[in-house]
C-alpha positions as a Markdown table, in Angstrom:
| # | Residue | x | y | z |
|---|---|---|---|---|
| 1 | Met | 112.5 | 70.2 | 108.5 |
| 2 | Ala | 115.8 | 70.7 | 107.2 |
| 3 | Leu | 116.3 | 70.4 | 103.2 |
| 4 | Thr | 119.1 | 67.8 | 102.1 |
| 5 | Lys | 121.6 | 69.2 | 99.4 |
| 6 | Glu | 120.0 | 67.6 | 96.8 |
| 7 | Gln | 116.3 | 68.8 | 97.8 |
| 8 | Lys | 118.0 | 72.3 | 97.7 |
| 9 | Thr | 119.6 | 71.6 | 94.2 |
| 10 | Lys | 116.2 | 70.7 | 92.8 |
| 11 | Gln | 114.3 | 73.5 | 94.3 |
| 12 | Ile | 116.9 | 75.8 | 92.8 |
| 13 | Glu | 116.6 | 74.1 | 89.3 |
| 14 | Ser | 112.8 | 74.3 | 89.7 |
| 15 | Ile | 112.8 | 78.1 | 90.6 |
| 16 | Lys | 115.6 | 78.8 | 87.3 |
| 17 | Glu | 113.1 | 77.0 | 84.9 |
| 18 | Lys | 110.2 | 78.8 | 86.0 |
| 19 | Val | 112.1 | 82.1 | 85.9 |
| 20 | Ser | 113.0 | 81.3 | 82.5 |
| 21 | Lys | 109.5 | 80.6 | 81.3 |
| 22 | Gln | 107.7 | 83.5 | 83.3 |
| 23 | Lys | 106.5 | 86.8 | 81.8 |
| 24 | Ser | 106.0 | 88.3 | 85.3 |
| 25 | Val | 106.6 | 87.2 | 88.8 |
| 26 | Ile | 105.0 | 88.6 | 92.1 |
| 27 | Phe | 106.5 | 88.1 | 95.5 |
| 28 | Val | 104.0 | 87.6 | 98.4 |
| 29 | Asp | 104.3 | 87.2 | 102.0 |
| 30 | Phe | 102.0 | 84.3 | 103.2 |
| 31 | Ser | 103.3 | 83.9 | 106.8 |
| 32 | Lys | 99.6 | 83.5 | 108.5 |
| 33 | Val | 97.5 | 82.4 | 105.7 |
| 34 | Pro | 96.0 | 79.2 | 106.4 |
| 35 | Ser | 97.0 | 76.3 | 104.0 |
| 36 | Lys | 93.6 | 75.6 | 102.9 |
| 37 | Glu | 93.2 | 79.5 | 101.7 |
| 38 | Met | 96.6 | 78.6 | 100.1 |
| 39 | Phe | 95.2 | 75.6 | 98.3 |
| 40 | Ser | 92.4 | 78.0 | 96.8 |
| 41 | Leu | 94.7 | 80.5 | 95.6 |
| 42 | Arg | 96.9 | 77.8 | 93.8 |
| 43 | Lys | 93.7 | 76.7 | 92.3 |
| 44 | Ser | 92.7 | 80.0 | 91.0 |
| 45 | Leu | 96.3 | 80.8 | 89.6 |
| 46 | Lys | 96.7 | 77.4 | 87.8 |
| 47 | Glu | 93.1 | 78.1 | 86.2 |
| 48 | Ala | 94.7 | 81.4 | 84.9 |
| 49 | Gly | 98.0 | 79.8 | 83.6 |
| 50 | Cys | 100.0 | 80.8 | 86.6 |
| 51 | Asn | 102.1 | 79.1 | 89.2 |
| 52 | Leu | 103.1 | 79.3 | 92.9 |
| 53 | Lys | 106.1 | 78.5 | 94.5 |
| 54 | Ile | 107.0 | 78.8 | 97.9 |
| 55 | Ala | 110.7 | 78.8 | 98.5 |
| 56 | Lys | 113.4 | 79.7 | 101.1 |
| 57 | Lys | 114.7 | 83.2 | 100.2 |
| 58 | Thr | 118.5 | 81.9 | 100.0 |
| 59 | Leu | 117.4 | 79.5 | 97.4 |
| 60 | Val | 115.6 | 82.1 | 95.5 |
| 61 | Arg | 118.8 | 84.4 | 95.8 |
| 62 | Ile | 121.0 | 81.4 | 94.3 |
| 63 | Ala | 118.6 | 80.7 | 91.7 |
| 64 | Phe | 118.3 | 84.4 | 90.8 |
| 65 | Gly | 122.0 | 84.8 | 90.8 |
| 66 | Gln | 122.3 | 81.6 | 88.5 |
| 67 | Ser | 119.7 | 83.2 | 86.2 |
| 68 | Asn | 121.5 | 86.4 | 85.8 |
| 69 | Ile | 119.0 | 88.5 | 87.6 |
| 70 | Ser | 120.9 | 90.9 | 89.0 |
| 71 | Tyr | 118.4 | 93.0 | 91.3 |
| 72 | Trp | 118.0 | 90.6 | 94.4 |
| 73 | Asn | 119.3 | 93.4 | 96.6 |
| 74 | Lys | 116.1 | 95.4 | 95.8 |
| 75 | Ile | 113.8 | 92.6 | 96.3 |
| 76 | Lys | 115.5 | 91.3 | 99.5 |
| 77 | Ser | 114.8 | 94.6 | 101.3 |
| 78 | Ser | 111.1 | 94.3 | 100.9 |
| 79 | Ile | 110.7 | 90.7 | 101.9 |
| 80 | Pro | 110.3 | 90.3 | 105.7 |
| 81 | Gly | 108.6 | 87.1 | 106.2 |
| 82 | Gln | 107.9 | 84.0 | 104.2 |
| 83 | Leu | 108.3 | 84.1 | 100.1 |
| 84 | Ala | 106.0 | 82.8 | 97.6 |
| 85 | Leu | 106.5 | 83.6 | 94.0 |
| 86 | Val | 103.6 | 83.9 | 92.0 |
| 87 | Phe | 104.6 | 83.1 | 88.1 |
| 88 | Gly | 102.6 | 84.5 | 85.1 |
| 89 | Ile | 103.6 | 82.0 | 82.5 |
| 90 | Glu | 100.7 | 82.6 | 79.9 |
| 91 | Asp | 99.5 | 86.3 | 81.1 |
| 92 | Glu | 101.7 | 88.9 | 82.5 |
| 93 | Ile | 99.0 | 90.7 | 84.6 |
| 94 | Ala | 96.8 | 87.8 | 85.8 |
| 95 | Pro | 99.3 | 87.0 | 89.0 |
| 96 | Ala | 98.9 | 90.5 | 90.0 |
| 97 | Arg | 95.2 | 90.7 | 89.5 |
| 98 | Ile | 94.6 | 87.1 | 91.3 |
| 99 | Ala | 97.2 | 88.0 | 94.3 |
| 100 | Asn | 95.1 | 91.4 | 94.8 |
| 101 | Thr | 92.1 | 90.1 | 94.7 |
| 102 | Phe | 92.9 | 87.3 | 97.2 |
| 103 | Ala | 94.9 | 89.8 | 99.6 |
| 104 | Lys | 91.5 | 91.7 | 99.6 |
| 105 | Thr | 89.7 | 88.8 | 101.1 |
| 106 | Gln | 92.7 | 87.1 | 103.1 |
| 107 | Glu | 94.2 | 90.2 | 104.7 |
| 108 | Asn | 97.6 | 88.0 | 105.9 |
| 109 | Leu | 98.7 | 87.8 | 102.1 |
| 110 | Lys | 101.1 | 90.9 | 101.4 |
| 111 | Ile | 102.2 | 91.8 | 98.1 |
| 112 | Leu | 105.5 | 92.7 | 98.4 |
| 113 | Gly | 106.5 | 93.6 | 95.2 |
| 114 | Gly | 107.6 | 91.9 | 91.7 |
| 115 | Ile | 109.5 | 91.4 | 88.4 |
| 116 | Phe | 107.7 | 92.9 | 85.2 |
| 117 | Glu | 109.4 | 93.4 | 81.9 |
| 118 | Asn | 112.7 | 92.4 | 83.4 |
| 119 | Arg | 112.6 | 94.8 | 85.9 |
| 120 | Phe | 111.9 | 94.8 | 89.6 |
| 121 | Ile | 108.8 | 96.7 | 90.4 |
| 122 | Asp | 107.3 | 97.9 | 94.0 |
| 123 | Arg | 104.2 | 96.9 | 95.6 |
| 124 | Ala | 102.5 | 100.2 | 94.3 |
| 125 | Lys | 103.1 | 99.1 | 90.5 |
| 126 | Val | 102.1 | 95.7 | 91.2 |
| 127 | Leu | 98.8 | 97.2 | 92.4 |
| 128 | Glu | 98.4 | 99.3 | 89.6 |
| 129 | Leu | 98.9 | 96.2 | 87.4 |
| 130 | Ala | 96.4 | 94.5 | 89.1 |
| 131 | Asn | 93.8 | 97.0 | 88.3 |
| 132 | Ile | 94.3 | 96.5 | 84.5 |
| 133 | Pro | 91.3 | 94.9 | 83.0 |
| 134 | Pro | 91.6 | 91.2 | 81.5 |
| 135 | Arg | 93.0 | 91.1 | 77.9 |
| 136 | Asn | 89.9 | 89.9 | 76.5 |
| 137 | Glu | 87.9 | 92.8 | 78.1 |
| 138 | Leu | 90.4 | 95.2 | 76.9 |
| 139 | Leu | 90.2 | 93.6 | 73.2 |
| 140 | Gly | 86.5 | 94.0 | 73.5 |
| 141 | Arg | 86.5 | 97.9 | 74.3 |
| 142 | Leu | 89.2 | 98.3 | 71.5 |
| 143 | Val | 86.8 | 96.7 | 68.9 |
| 144 | Gly | 83.9 | 98.6 | 70.2 |
| 145 | Ser | 86.0 | 102.0 | 69.9 |
| 146 | Ile | 87.1 | 101.0 | 66.3 |
| 147 | Tyr | 83.5 | 99.8 | 65.4 |
| 148 | Ser | 81.8 | 102.7 | 67.2 |
| 149 | Pro | 82.1 | 105.5 | 64.2 |
| 150 | Val | 80.6 | 102.7 | 61.6 |
| 151 | Thr | 77.5 | 102.1 | 64.1 |
| 152 | Ser | 77.0 | 105.7 | 64.4 |
| 153 | Phe | 77.1 | 106.1 | 60.6 |
| 154 | Val | 74.8 | 103.5 | 60.1 |
| 155 | Arg | 72.3 | 105.2 | 62.7 |
| 156 | Val | 72.6 | 108.4 | 60.7 |
| 157 | Leu | 71.9 | 106.8 | 57.4 |
| 158 | Asp | 68.7 | 104.7 | 59.0 |
| 159 | Lys | 67.5 | 108.1 | 60.6 |
| 160 | Ile | 67.7 | 109.8 | 57.1 |
| 161 | Arg | 65.8 | 107.1 | 55.5 |
| 162 | Glu | 63.0 | 107.0 | 58.0 |
| 163 | Ser | 62.4 | 110.8 | 57.6 |
| 164 | Lys | 62.1 | 110.7 | 54.0 |
| 165 | Lys | 59.3 | 107.9 | 54.1 |
């Protein structure tokens, strides 16, 4: 069904709004993914503070042009089929991680590339981002690393105290 000019304008404005709020964008091809699976993907993205937007490539190109995103030529060469944009609003790594996890279970979903730190990144870089642990886990590792010398020192003191008894 063809979109009216008003519907197209609304979609362009919606894309521009999401692009202005995003920390990262992942481009995925969802051409043969069943709608039931897409609903579960949307749900898991929403729980992580991300959004999924399905739009026509022409409308995305116009929205990116109006948002002064100049690397559409790099993006369009890697987009053969239908396009969905996964926006990372709260966490910039979450869209890549969730899309990669979903792509492992649903082979028809293909990660095409993305935008990270206002630069276009290819599929390989998106997959690298997807393998980074969640923020809370990284913070836990950092605290553990900082606290490790103190813990070791306390153990040494405890052993000395025990040996003097």
